[in-house]
C-alpha positions in Angstrom: 216.6 77.4 194.1 216.8 81.1 194.9 213.6 81.9 193.4 211.9 79.0 195.3 213.3 80.8 198.6 211.8 84.0 197.7 208.6 82.5 196.6 208.5 80.9 200.3 209.5 84.3 201.6 206.5 85.9 200.5 204.2 83.4 201.4 205.4 83.4 204.8 205.2 87.1 204.9 201.9 86.9 203.6 200.8 84.5 206.3 202.4 86.5 209.1 200.7 89.6 207.6 197.3 87.9 207.1 197.5 86.3 210.6 198.3 90.1 212.1 195.0 91.5 210.1 193.0 88.4 211.0 194.2 89.2 214.6 193.3 92.8 214.4 190.0 91.9 212.8 189.1 89.2 215.6 190.2 92.0 218.2 188.2 94.9 216.6 185.0 92.5 216.8 185.5 90.3 219.7 187.7 91.6 222.4 185.6 93.7 225.3 185.5 97.3 224.6 183.7 99.0 227.2 185.1 101.4 229.7 182.8 101.4 232.7 182.9 99.7 236.1 179.0 99.2 237.0 176.9 96.3 235.3 175.2 98.5 232.5 175.3 102.1 231.3 172.3 103.4 229.6 172.4 105.6 226.5 169.7 107.9 225.1 170.0 108.1 221.2 167.9 111.0 219.5 165.7 110.9 216.7 167.7 112.2 213.7 171.0 112.1 215.4 173.9 111.1 213.3 176.6 108.7 213.7 179.0 111.4 214.7 176.7 112.5 217.9 176.6 108.6 218.7 180.1 108.1 218.7 180.7 111.1 220.7 177.9 110.2 223.2 180.1 106.9 223.6 183.2 108.1 223.5 183.6 108.3 227.4 182.2 104.5 227.5 184.1 102.4 225.3 188.0 102.1 225.2 188.6 102.3 221.4 186.3 104.4 219.5 188.2 104.0 216.3 187.5 100.4 216.1 184.1 100.4 217.1 183.5 103.3 214.5 185.3 100.8 211.7 182.9 98.1 212.4 179.9 100.2 212.9 180.6 101.7 209.1 181.5 97.9 208.0 178.1 96.6 209.0 176.1 99.5 208.4 174.9 100.9 211.5 176.4 104.2 211.1 174.3 104.7 208.0 171.4 103.7 210.0 171.0 104.9 213.4 168.1 103.8 215.7 166.7 106.5 218.3 165.7 105.2 221.5 167.0 103.9 225.1 169.6 101.5 225.2 171.5 99.1 227.6 175.2 98.6 227.4 176.4 95.9 229.5 179.7 95.6 231.4 182.1 93.8 228.8 180.6 94.2 225.5 182.6 93.8 222.6 182.1 96.1 219.5 179.9 93.4 217.5 177.8 93.3 221.0 177.9 97.1 221.3 176.3 97.3 217.7 174.1 94.5 217.9 172.7 96.4 221.2 172.3 100.0 219.7 170.8 98.5 216.3 168.0 96.1 217.9 167.6 96.8 221.9 165.4 99.6 221.9 164.2 99.4 225.8 160.5 100.3 226.2 160.2 102.7 229.6 156.9 103.2 232.3 155.2 106.7 231.5 153.2 107.4 234.4 150.9 110.5 235.4 148.6 111.2 237.8 145.6 113.5 238.2 146.6 116.6 236.2 144.3 119.6 236.0 145.5 120.7 232.6 146.6 119.5 229.4 149.8 121.5 230.0 150.5 119.8 233.3 150.3 116.5 231.8 152.2 117.9 228.7 155.2 118.7 231.1 154.9 115.6 233.1 155.1 113.5 230.2 158.0 115.2 228.7 159.9 114.6 231.4 159.7 111.0 230.7 159.8 110.5 226.9 161.9 112.4 224.1 158.9 114.5 223.0 159.0 117.9 224.3 156.1 119.9 226.3 155.3 122.2 223.3 155.1 119.6 220.8 152.6 117.2 223.3 151.0 120.1 224.2 150.3 121.2 220.3 149.2 117.6 219.8 147.0 117.5 222.7 145.1 120.9 221.6 145.0 120.1 217.7 141.7 120.9 217.0 141.4 118.8 213.6 142.1 115.6 216.4 139.8 117.2 219.0 136.9 117.3 216.0 137.5 114.0 214.5 136.8 112.4 217.8 134.0 114.6 218.9 135.8 116.3 221.6 136.0 120.2 222.3 138.2 122.3 224.3 136.7 121.9 227.5 136.7 118.1 227.3 139.9 117.4 225.7 141.4 116.2 229.3 139.1 113.3 228.9 140.7 110.7 226.9 144.0 110.5 229.4 143.6 108.1 231.7 145.6 108.2 234.9 148.0 105.1 235.2 151.4 103.8 233.9 152.0 102.9 230.0 154.8 101.2 228.6 156.3 103.5 225.6 159.5 103.7 223.8 161.4 106.6 224.8 161.8 108.3 221.3 157.8 108.3 220.9 156.8 111.4 219.3 154.0 113.8 220.6 151.4 112.4 218.1 152.2 108.6 218.8 151.8 109.5 222.9 148.0 111.0 222.0 147.2 108.2 219.8 148.1 105.4 222.3 146.1 107.3 224.7 143.3 107.4 222.6 143.4 103.6 222.1 143.8 103.2 225.5 140.8 105.5 226.4 138.7 103.4 223.8 140.0 100.2 225.2 138.8 101.3 228.5 135.4 102.1 227.3 134.1 98.5 226.9 130.6 97.8 225.7 129.7 97.1 229.5 130.7 100.8 230.6 128.9 102.2 227.7 125.8 100.7 228.7 126.2 101.7 232.5 126.9 105.3 231.2 123.6 105.0 229.3 121.9 103.6 232.0 122.9 106.9 234.2 121.6 109.1 230.8 125.1 110.2 230.6 127.7 110.3 227.8 131.1 109.2 228.3 132.2 112.7 228.3 129.6 113.8 231.4 130.7 110.6 233.1 134.2 111.6 233.2 133.4 115.3 234.3 131.3 113.9 237.0 134.3 111.5 238.2 136.4 114.5 238.1 134.4 116.0 240.9 134.0 112.8 242.8 137.6 112.3 242.4 138.2 115.8 243.9 135.6 115.4 246.8 137.2 112.3 248.4 140.7 110.3 247.9 138.7 107.3 249.6 138.2 105.0 247.3 135.5 103.0 249.2 133.2 106.3 249.7 133.4 107.2 245.9 130.3 105.5 244.7 128.3 107.0 247.8 129.7 110.2 246.8 128.9 109.6 243.3 125.4 108.6 243.9 124.7 111.7 246.1 125.4 113.8 242.8 123.5 111.6 240.7 120.7 112.2 243.2 120.9 115.7 242.6 121.2 115.8 238.9 118.1 113.5 239.0 116.2 116.3 241.1 117.7 119.2 238.9 119.6 120.4 242.2 122.6 122.3 241.5 125.5 120.1 242.2 126.9 122.8 244.7 130.4 120.9 244.8 133.3 122.9 246.0 135.9 121.3 243.9 134.2 122.9 240.8 134.3 126.6 242.6 138.0 125.7 243.3 138.8 125.1 239.7 136.6 128.1 238.2 138.8 130.5 240.8 142.0 129.1 239.6 141.1 129.1 235.8 139.8 132.6 236.2 143.0 134.0 238.1 144.9 131.7 235.5 146.7 130.7 238.8 146.7 126.9 238.8 149.7 126.3 241.6 147.6 128.4 244.0 146.4 126.1 247.0 142.6 127.1 248.4 141.4 125.2 251.5 138.6 126.7 251.9 135.7 127.9 249.6 134.2 131.7 250.8 130.7 132.9 250.4 132.0 135.4 248.2 133.8 132.7 245.7 130.5 131.5 245.0 129.1 134.4 243.1 132.0 133.9 240.8 130.5 133.7 236.9 131.9 130.9 235.4 130.4 127.7 233.9 132.4 125.7 236.4 131.0 127.2 239.3 128.3 124.5 240.3 126.7 127.0 242.9 125.5 129.2 239.8 125.0 127.1 236.8 123.2 123.9 236.8 124.0 120.6 235.3 127.8 119.2 235.0 130.5 121.7 234.3 131.5 121.8 230.5 134.5 119.3 231.5 136.5 117.8 233.8 137.9 119.5 236.6 140.9 117.2 236.8 142.1 113.8 235.4 140.0 111.3 237.6 141.1 108.1 238.4 139.2 105.0 237.3 137.8 104.2 240.6 136.0 107.6 240.4 134.7 106.9 237.0 133.7 103.5 238.0 131.6 105.2 241.0 130.2 107.2 238.7 129.0 103.9 236.4 127.9 101.9 239.6 127.3 104.4 242.3 125.7 103.6 245.6 121.9 103.7 245.8 120.7 105.7 248.5 118.8 108.9 249.0 121.5 111.3 250.5 121.6 114.8 248.9 124.2 116.6 251.2 127.6 115.9 252.7 130.1 118.0 254.3 133.7 116.9 255.7 133.5 114.7 258.8 135.8 116.2 261.3 135.6 113.0 263.6 136.8 110.8 260.7 139.0 113.0 258.4 139.1 111.8 254.7 135.5 110.9 255.0 132.1 112.6 254.8 128.7 112.9 256.9 126.2 112.6 254.6 122.2 113.7 254.9 119.0 113.3 253.3 117.3 116.4 254.2 118.8 120.0 254.6 118.2 120.2 258.5 120.5 117.7 259.4 122.8 118.6 257.0 122.8 122.2 258.6 123.7 120.4 261.6 126.4 118.7 260.4 127.8 121.6 258.4 127.7 123.5 262.0 130.4 120.8 263.3 132.5 121.4 260.4 132.6 125.2 260.5 133.2 125.5 264.5 136.3 122.8 263.5 137.5 124.9 260.8 137.4 128.2 262.5 139.3 126.6 265.5 142.2 125.9 262.8 142.0 129.3 261.6 141.6 128.4 258.3 140.6 131.4 256.2 141.5 130.5 252.9 
């Protein structure tokens, strides 16, 4: 009888202990463990981060760090950290938190506009993904990579088309470069390649000319006309005489790409640079900026006309006055010079 009581007591203690253990386990797994009031918190986990780094970064966002750590170890997450951008929702329990950090890497939108150099592009992209500007710049300047795709130093900017793209935050510099090359190849459809050949231009030459068109006018509806003008000059073996190429040459010569040049002076036209289209015939060695798709398509599908000259239209700002003869152009130019002098723009 006494032995029976002992056994029953032991069983009772075991049941109580087991119940307490089960309760503790339940709480560790299923009790909400977030410590913020907003609907969600975004967490960035770097490549090669260890669990200690993850735990420390979450310390202010969760209530019970110890229970989170114990479950992370049991579920194998502590030894298999996944880098990326993650959203933690208010009220998540440890199990949900770990599942989110293990498989919820969120894509981000990476956007960049018309950069004049890969240095500027690298800085712009580095502000949006994990890869730093130096690693991005090294990837973009990699001579072996450029040689493998038949590009040179002057044309290396050609494959980067301004737009918004979906990436994971933890994308490496080389993966970014590979994705941009893929997008570039996708852009150059058979139809676009055929149009380039129809203009007697390579893909890189199209981008170079499109960069001039892009800089000449921000008006998308005017770009086919501007493209047609420059193509006319190329066919007649005339100098392009594009002011944006002189401005680029001046910046490149000085090394100061931050300077703002509103007026090209006659002395500037004497600068000895292959980008100075007042001095050297044909297209510049490469693009002077990353042109929009609208500028590239304007070169591929230009407006057909006989215009050879243009100057800013002071009666309709943003647009240009076009001329077929030098005499007509000079009359248009006089009006522009009177206006720019009245504005006292000396540089």
